[in-house]
TORKOL-703992 format. One record per residue: y, z, x of N, C-alpha, C in turn. Coordinates in pm, whole numbers, plus 50000, padded with zeros to 5 digits. Example, Ala and Ser with C-alpha at 12.3 -4.5 7.8 and 13.67 -1.06 7.14 Angstrom:
2
494315078051319495505078051230496705078051320 497755070851285498945071451367500035078751290 
//
This chain:
512
505424833351005506444829550908507244817850966 507374807150888507974794850939509474793950912 510024802650831511454802650801512104815050861 513394814250891514104826350936514054837150829 514084849650872513964860750777515084860650673 516304857450717517414857750622517234847050514 516604835850550516344825350451515344830150347 514254836350393513244841550301513854852450212 514714860750271515354871550196516164866050080 516974855850106517824850549999517054841649902 515994835549948515124828449854514514838249755 514084849949805513544860349717514604865549621 515814867549673516894872849589517254863149477 517304850249507517674840449404516524837949307 515274839249353514154838549259514214850049160 514554862049208514714873349118515894871649025 516984866049078518174863748995517844854348879 517124843748907516754834248801515664839948710 514624845748772513494850748693513884861648596 514544872048646514944883148560516194879848478 517144872548538518394869548469518194861048346 517374850548357517144841948240516334849248135 515394857748177514664865948078515634875048002 516624880348071517624888748005518394880747901 518734868347933519434859747838518564856647717 517264855047739516344852347628516254864447536 516104876447593515964888547512517244891547436 518394888347495519684890547429520024879447330 519074869947309519254858947214520424849747250 520754849347379521794839947424521214825947432 519994824847480519284811947484517894813847427 517224802847397515864803247344514984794147429 513844799247472512934791647558511514792247502 510714781847525509304782447484508544792547569 507404796647518506624807247583506234803547725 505864790847747505384786747879506474788347985 507734785847948508824787548043509084802348073 508954810747970509104825147992507994830148085 506794824648068505684828148157506024824748302 506564812948325506924808948461508094817148516 508964821848428510044830748473509464843948523 508464849148451507784861348496507094859048630 506484847248645505824843848771506844843148885 507994837248857509054836148957509554849948999 509724858848901510184872448931509144879849015 507864877948984506814884249063506774879149206 506974866049225507044860449360508214866249438 509304868849369510474874849434510114888249497 509374896549423508984909649475508104908149599 507134899049594506234897049708506994892249831 507964883549813508724878349927509614889149986 510194897549902510974908849953510084917950038 508884920849987507964929350062507604923250197 507384910050198507034903350323508134904750426 509384903050384510524904550475510554918650533 510364928650446510374942650493509254945350592 508054940150563506914942550651507134936250788 507624923850789507844916950916508914924050998 509974928750933511024936051004510474948851067 509644956150993509064968451046508174965751167 507334955551155506374952651262507084947751387 508134939751371508844934451487509704944851556 510324953651479511314962851536510754976451574 509554979951524508984993051556507534991351603 507314984651717505954981951761505134994451789 505765005151833505035017451866504895026851748 505645024251641505615032951522505475024751395 504675014151403504565005151288504065012251164 503045020551180502465027151064503485035850992 504295043151069505305051851009506385043650940 506825032851004507865024450945507365017650818 506145012550821505585005950703505375015850590 504855027550622504635037850520505935041650452 506975043550530508275047450475508855036350387 508735023950433509255012550356508545011150223 507215011450226506445009850103506645021850011 506895033550068507115045549986508325043949896 509405038849951510615037249871510435026549763 509495017249782509175007849675508665015249552 507975026449576507355033749466508305041149375 509555043249418510505050649334511485041349265 511295028349278512255018949218512295020249067 511125022649004511105024048858511945035948813 511795047248881512575059148845514065056948870 514405049848976515815047049006516435037948901 515715027548862516235018548759516335025648624 515405034848598515485042648474516745051148472 517055057648585518285065548595519515056748580 519495045148645520635036048637520835030948495 519745027848426519855023248289520415033948197 519955046448213520475057448131521945060048161 522335058348287523725060948325524685050448269 524205038148252525065027448201525015026948049 523815025747994523655025147849522205028147815 521945040247769520575044447742519955037047624 520755031247537520255024847415519885010147436 520215004347552519964990147576518804988547674 517624985347620516444984247705516464971547790 517144961047743517194948547820518034949747946 518744960847960519604962848077518794963048206 517524967348198516694968148318516504954348381 516364944048297516224930448349517484925948422 518634929348367519894925748431520034932748566 519664945548570519724952948696518764947048799 517564943348754516584937348845517054923948901 517894917048828518374904048876519554905348971 520404915448953521644916549030521534925749151 520894937349134520874947349242520204942049370 519024935449362518434930249486519324920149558 520054911949483520954902249546522084909349620 522644919749559523724927249623523214934049750 522034940149742521454946849859521124936649969 520674924849931520374914350030521624910250106 522744909050035524004905650101524404916650199 524214929350158524554940550246523654941050369 522394936750354521444937350465521514925150556 522324915350521522344902850597522794904950742 523864912750762524404914650897523384921450990 522744932550950521734938551039520564929251070 520184920850973519064911650998519454900851097 520684895651085521134885151176521394890351317 521764903151328522124908851458521074918651508 519814914751498518744923351548518744923651700 518654935351759518594936251906517244931651957 517194927952082515924924152143515024936452153 513744934352128512794945452129512154946352268 512534956752341511974959152474510924970152467 509954970152559508954980952560509624994552573 509155004052492509755017452492509035026552590 509785035452648509205045752733508535056252645 507595064152700506975074852621508005084352560 509075086952632510135095652581510785089552457 511055076452462511685069652348510745069252228 509455067552253508475067352144508425080952075 508435091752154508445105252097509715107552016 510835102552067512095103951995512045096851861 511505084651860511375077351734510445084651637 509385090751690508455098051604509145109651534 510015116551606510755127651546511705122551439 512345111151465513255105351366512505101351240 511315095551258510525091851141510055104251065 509765114851137509395127351071510555132450985 511765131651038512955135650963513145126850840 512945113750857513075104450745512035107150637 510835111050678509795114350580510155126850502 510775136550569511235148650498512285144950394 513225136350432514245131750337513605123950222 512585116150252511895108650147511195117950050 510585128550101509945138450012510975144849920 512135148349975513195154049892513635144349784 513725131549818514085121349719513035120549609 511755120749649510685120149551510675132149458 510875144149513510925156349430512105155649334 513235150949383514435149749299514175140449180 513565128849207513295119249100512205124249007 511255131949059510205137648975510795147648877 511755155548924512355165848839513365160248740 514125150148782515225145248700515085130748656 514005124048701513865109848667513615107248521 513015116848449512745115048306513815121348220 514995123348275516095129548203516495121148082 516685127447969517075120347847518365126147790 519165132147874520395138447828521485128047812 522735132547798523845123547772524165114847893 525035105047869525365095147972526045101348094 526935110848071527655116948184526705124348278 525735131448222524745138248306523885128248381 523515117248313522715106848378523475100748496 524775098948480525575093348590525625102948708 525705115948677525715125848784524385125848860 523285124948785521965124648847521775111848928 522275100648876522195088048950522975088949081 524135095349076524925097249198524165105249302 523445115649259522625123349352521505115149413 520875106549330519805098049381520325087849482 521475081949452522075072249545522445078949677 522945091249669523275098549792522035100749877 520925104549814519695106749889519165093849951 519425082449885518995069649940519865065150057 521145067950048522085063450151522095072850271 521765085450248521855095450354521045091950479 519845085750467519105082050589519865072650682 520895065750631521695057150719522435065350824 522535078550800523205087250897522285091051013 521005087351003520055091251107520445085851245 520955073351256521405069051391522415078551453 523295084351371524225094251424523505106651473 522415110251402521625121751444520965118851579 520565106251599519925102551727520875104951843 522125100851826523105102951934523415117851951 523505124951838523795139251847522645146751912 521435141451896520265148151951520335148952103 520945139052165521075139352311521885151452356 522765155652267523645166852301522885180052314 521905181852222521125194252229519655191252260 519445180552337518095175852368517205186752429 517705193452530516855202652605516535215352527 517315218752426517065231052351516135229052232 516125216952175515345214652054514065206852082 514165196852169513045187752187511795194552239 511955205252313510785211852372509845217452267 510345220052147509495225552041508695214851969 509005202151994508275191151932507415184352038 506125184752019505215178352115504485166952047 505265158451977504655147351906504335136052003 503165130751994502825119052072503345106652002 503305095652073503645083152008502725080851891 503275076551780502505076051657501735063251642 501545055951750500875043151737499535044251669 498935056151668497655058851603496655048151641 496455038451558495515028151589496185014451576 497435014451539498135001751532498294996051672 498294982951681498184976351810499524970651852 500064975651962501234969152020500764959752130 501684951752182501294941152274500634946452401 501204956952460500634962352584499244967952561 499084975752453497774981552424496744970552395 497174960152327496244949352294495734942352418 496624939352513496204932652635495244941252715 495574954252728494684963252800493344964552730 493394965252597492164966452519491284954152538 491894942252539491124930052558490424929952694 491154934152797490564934452931489384943952938 489574955852880488504965852884487284961352804 487524955152688486414950352606485674939052677 486434929852738485804918852811484974923952928 485514933952999484794939753113483524946653065 483634953952954482464961052901481394951352854 481834940352790480884930352742480154923552858 480934920252962480324913953080479314923253146 479664936053155478764945853217477464947053137 477594947453004476404948652920475514936352932 476154924552935475374912252949474674911753084 475374916553188474824916453323473604925353332 473714937253273472614946853281471534943953179 471914937153072470964935452963470164922752970 470694912153035469974899553030469724893453167 470714894253256470584887453384469544893953473 469394907053465468484914353554467374920953474 466764913553390465644918753311464354915753387 463784925853457462574923553535461354923753443 460194921253500458984919953420458654932653345 458794944253414458444956853349459344959653228 460644957053246461574959553137461284950253020 461064937553051460784927852944459494931352871 458484935752948457214939552886457394951752797 458224961152843458484973152764459174969552632 460174960452642460884956452521459944949352424 459074941152478458134933752394457184943152322 456654953052396455724962452335456424971252232 457694974552257458444982852162458644975552030 458904962652038459114954951917457824953951836 456694953051903455414951951833455024964851763 455514976151815455134989051759456004993251641 457014985351609457914988951498457154987951366 457264998051281456634997751149457594991751047 457174991650921457974985350816459274992750791 459235005950800460465013650777461505010450883 461045009151006461975005751114462524991751095 461654982551046462114968851022463184968450915 462974976250808463974976450702465274982750750 465134993250833466344999550888467104989750977 466344982151056466994972251143467624961051061 466974957750948467534947450861468894951750808 468984964450764470264969650716471284970150829 470784973850948471684974551063472224960751099 471364950651088471814937051117472854932451015 472654936350889473624932550786474974939050813 474934951650861476184958650891476854952451013 476044948551113476614943651238476944928751236 476544921651132476784907251127478274904051123 478724896051216480114891251222481114902851224 480774913451297481694924851307482884921451396 483984928351373485154926851459484844932551598 485184925051701484964929651838486054939351880 487294936551840488414944951879489474944651770 490354954351774491484954851682492614946051732 493404941051638494604933651674494384919151708 493154914251698492894900151728493474891551616 494274881551653494954873351554493964864451478 494144864051345493314855851257494194846051181 493894833251192494574823651107494024824850965 494694818650870494244819550731492834814050715 492524803250787491194797150777490114806650829 490364813050942489404822550998489314834950911 490434839250856490484851350775489534850650656 489614839650580488814838650457487344836550487 486984834050613485584832650650484944845550699 485694856450701485184869250751484704878150637 483514883950656482974893250557483844905550544 484394910350656485254922150652486464919950561 487014907950563488174905250477487794906350330 486634901050293486254901250151485864915250106 485294923350194485084937450160486424944350136 487354941550222488714946950212489394942050084 489204929250053489804923149934489264929849807 487944931649800487344937749681487744952449669 487824959349783488254973349780489654974649723 490554965849764491924965849711491924961649564 491154951149533491064945749397490554956249299 489564964049342488964974149254489544988149278 490624989049352491255002049378492705002149341 493554997549433494984997749409495424989349292 494794977549274495194968649165494884974749029 493754981549016493434988248889494474998848858 494905006248960495945016248939497245010048892 497574998348947498794991348906498694986648761 497534981248723497324976748585497384988648489 496844999948531496925012048449498375015748422 499205015148525500625018648506501315008748413 500924995948420501524985948332501134988048186 499954993948163499484996348027499745010647980 500465018448061500625032648032501355035047900 502315026647867503035028247741502125026747621 501275016547622500355014247511499255024847509 498815029247627497815039947633498355052647570 499585056347606500215068347549500375066847399 500735055047353500905052747209499585054447136 498505048947190497195049847125496695064147118 497055072247216496595086147220497585095647154 498585090147086499555098547017500515105647109 500735099947228501615106147328502855097647355 503325090447254504465081447273505705088847323 505875101147277507055108747319507015112447468 505815111647528505675115247670505575102947761 505855091047707505715078847787506605079047911 507865082847892508795083248006508325093248110 507835104748064507335114948157506135109748234 505215102848166504025097548232504385086748334 505335078148299505775067848393506425074048517 507235084348494507865091348606506825098348691 505805104048626504725110848697503965100948785 503625089348729502925079248808503785074448924 505045071348895505935066348999506125076449112 506305089149076506555099449177505315102049262 504145102949198502935105549276502515093149356 502845081349307502635069349387503505069949512 504715074949496505635076649609505075086449711 504555097849662503975107749753502715102349821 501935094349748500755088249808501105078849920 502185071349902502645062250007503115070050130 503785081150105504215089550218503015095550290 501985099450215500795105450275500065095650367 500265082650345499585072850430500025073850576 501155080750601501615082750739501005095150802 500335103550723499775116050776498795113750892 497905103550886496985101550999497685099651132 498895094151130499605091751255500095104751318 500365114751235500855127451287499715136751329 498525134751272497405143651306496435137051404 496765125251454495835117951541495425125951663 496365133351721496055140751844495035151751819 495025157551698494115168551668492875164051591 493055153551509491945149151425491975133951417 491045127551486491005112851488490055107651382 490505097751307489685091451205490195077251184 489295067751174489695053751155490485052051026 491455043051028492305041450910491525035850792 490485027850817489655023250707488895034850643 488625045350721488035057450663489005064750573 490275065550615491305071550529491465063550400 491325050250411491425041750292490305045050194 489115047450246487975051150161488235064450091 488745074150165489055087250105490125085749997 491105077050022492185075049925491685068849796 490575061549801490035055249680489285065149591 488885076449646488075086049570488725090949440 490035094249438490615099549314490625089649198 490565076649225490675066749117489505067349019 488225066249064487135067648967487085081348902 487415091848978487455105348920488445105848805 489615099948824490655100148722490235092248598 489645080548616489265072348501488135078848420 487165084748488486095091448415486615104148346 487595110648407488255122048343488985117648217 489695106348225490405101148109489445096947998 488295091348037487305087247937486705099347866 486475110147942485835122047884486815130747806 488065131647853489025141047792490335134047757 490235122047700491445114347675492345120547568 491785128947483492605135447380493445146847436 493155151047558493875162147618495135157147688 496255163447655497525159847720497475162847869 496875174247904496775178048045495935168048123 494805163448063493945153748131494665140548153 495465136448055496225124048068497235125048183 497875136448194498865138148301498195139248438 497095146848445496385148348573495805134848617 495185127548522494625114548555495685104748603 496845104848536497945096048576498435099448716 498545112348745499005116648878497995112648986 496695114348960495665110749058495665095749085 495775087748979495795073248997497025068949075 498175074849044499385071749117499275075449264 498715087149293498555091649431497625082349509 496505078649446495525070049513496075056049537 496615049949432497125036249447498305035649543 499155045949542500275046249634499825046449779 498835054649810498295055149947497745041449987 497015035149895496405022249926497465011649952 498505011249868499565001249885500215002550023 500465014950065501155017050194500215014750312 498995019950303498065018750416497555004550434 497544996750326496964983250334497694974350434 499004975550443499754967150536499334970350680 499184983250710498754987350844497334982750873 496454983850774495064979650793495004964650818 495774956950742495814942450763496274939050904 497284946150950497814943751085496784947351191 496074958251172495104962851270493874953851277 493344950051161492094942651158492284927851190 493394922051146493534907451152494754902751231 495424911851303496494907851394497874910751341 498744916951423500094920351378501004908351362 500784897751438501674886151429501404877651306 500214878951248499844870951131499894879051002 500434891151009500344900050893501134894650774 502234887450797503024882250685502214873050596 501484863650658500664854250582499394860950531 498714868350619497424874250583497544884450471 498614892450473498754902450368499094895850234 499824884850237500094877650112498814871650055 497894867450143496594862750095495834874250030 495904885950093495224897750038495734901249899 497054901449882497614906149754497574895649645 496924884049671496654875049559495724881649458 495054892449501494184899649407494984906649298 496284909049321497084916249221497274908049094 497764895449100497854887748975496494884648914 495494882049000494144879348947493604891748876 493744903348942493274915748881494054919448756 495354917248758496174920248640495704912048521 495364899348545494874890848436493514895448386 492574897648478491204901348438491184915048372 491794925048435491774938548379492594939248250 493684931448243494484931248121493734925248004 493014914148029492224907847924491094917147879 490444923747975489394933347942489924944447851 491064950147887491664960747805492064955547668 492584943247663493034937547535491864934947441 490754929747496489574926947413489014939847354 488904950147438488394963047389489364969247290 490654968247317491694973647228491614967047091 491564953647089491514946446961490204949046888 489114950746964487834953346901487744966946835 488594976246875488574989646817489664991846713 490424981546682491484983046581490884986746447 489734980746412489114983546283488514997346272 488155003646387487525016846384488535028146372 489635026846446490635037446447491695035446341 492725043146351493865042346261494685030046296 495065022046195495835009946217497265012046169 498195007946250499605008246213500154994146225 500914990046124501454976546121502914976646162 503234968746263504614966546304504854951446304 505574946546206505804932246184504454925146178 504154916146273502894908746269501864914146366 502094925746426501164931546522500504943946465 499304946746516498534958346472498374967746590 498624980546567498524990646672497274999046649 496445000246752495245008546744495595022846784 495085032246706495325046346734493995053646748 493895062646846492685070346867492115068447007 491185077347046490635077047181489735064947205 489175059047096488285047547113489015035147163 490325034647144491085022647181490975019647331 490895030047413490845028047558489635034847623 488735040447543487595047547600486745038447689 486295027147633485465017947712486235011747828 487535009847808488355004547918488355014048036 488505027048007488485036948115487125037248184 486055035848106484705035748165484525023548256 484935011848207484834999648287485675000648414 486905005048397487785006348515487215016448614 486625027248563486015037148651484835031448729 483985023548661482835017448728483275007148832 484294999348798484804989448893485434996149015 486095007548992486685014649106485605020549197 484435023549141483295027949224482835016349314 482835004149258482504992349339483494990949455 484774992949426485784992549531485565003249636 485145015049592484865026049685483705022549777 482655016549722481495012549803481885001949906 482674992049863483124981549956483994987350066 484844996950031485685003450130484845011350230 483795017850181482895025250270482175015850366 481715004350315481074994350402482044989050506 483294986950465484314982350560484524992650670 484555005350631484715016050730483555016250829 482325014950779481145015150866481175003250962 481584991650912481594979650995482724979451098 483804986451072484964986051163485104998651247 484295008751221484445021451292484295019651443 483355011151485483145009451629484365003351697 485064994351628486264988151687487384998351700 487545006951598488545017551606488205027451717 486925031151726486515040651830486755034951969 486435022151986486635015752117488115015252153 488945012152056490375011552083490935025352118 490465035452048490945049052076490485053652214 489245050252252488765053852386489615047052493 489895034352474490715027052571492125032752578 492655036552462493995042452462493995055752537 492935063652517492845076552586492775074852737 492155063752782492085061152926493415056652983 494165049052904495395042852954496595052152940 496615060252833497805068352802498195078052913 497235085352977497635094253086498285086853202 497815074653230498405066853339499835062953306 500105059653179501455056053139502385068053148 501905079353099502745091353102503025095753245 502035092853336502215096653475503315088053539 
//
């Protein structure tokens, strides 16, 4: 990142202020703008969100080198409840004014940015942490995750509240309290020293670095990999005597066609594989890697489809005769997306008992998406199927959104994650356009078959056919994303395994 963090933060805040604020003026008929300018205002507002996320990611990576995955997971998790929070705030101020959400989106981030300015400017120097300090941070993150779960449950239960304004204000006050309460955790850290010897012994959490790469681990990993490579080259090529060479030659001649095809597949898997985790990639090198494009397609056909589904959820509910449940469905998606983001931290807590590469967890997280879309295609008339499908898509996409930042950092370098992750998420606007156009074409094509309702100059399609083919297409595309994610896991598993082996060799020496 070439600008100071506080500069990027306020650039994002003012982009949101202009993007959302001017849209609010247009909707309130204060000013009138041509469509192309409104389009650019939406683009400006979207850039604001991406820049805010970049600032948060860089802060987490710089300030929590040993617990990056936990910090990133927690940060991205709270992004998932913003819709429910703004819904509560809108109901508390004026439930009848829908344009109020744009005004809140323009002002609240700017106010929060001003409040966050002092901590950003006065960041302490990041020194290497002792194993004891890493364990302490792990416990604090565990506590923060518990508080985050309570916040998610609270918003799930009360986020779709449609009662009077006074009750909405009370519920909003409870949500704000749950958001502010984690600021008390530093006080808990100091208090913990007071009863350290009585409580800490029951927690045997290791440092949650899991597979994320800090500077010390990266240097040690590079040395071990270089030593291993040199040893293999020494034994494999420099001292190849006649008998060994003759044996290798005869072995190659005896290979049959099945073995040749197996080796061909193996060569395709091994081509341009990552040698180690945490190696820095510039943007030019990044776009030339096959692993990046597998990762890109997996995200494009996984998390992005889930996001587009949530954006179309209102129209989907309307077409299926579930308009009265739109708020509930949005809250369901938002809440389960929040829980999915929190679940992305689970591998860090179970690493000591169950080790699995993070790209493998990403593949598992993609599984619910095609299941949900095919369920919606088969049973779209069922209210229960609509709710279950929405929850599964929210859970899957939430996990992907949170885990993706950690995967980007691990595969392509922690110092370049700000730029590299922004390159990755270019798939979101591209996917939103492609999937949105696909849904619109199918929707308009089925207007004549189903029930038509006229609202001014627009036609509303009613019935399961309006989105049936869309669900099938989205389900098939999510299968493509699942396959690409599986290939990425196969290609990167050796790098994760090597890093974990090296960590296992080094960690006892550090603790000693």
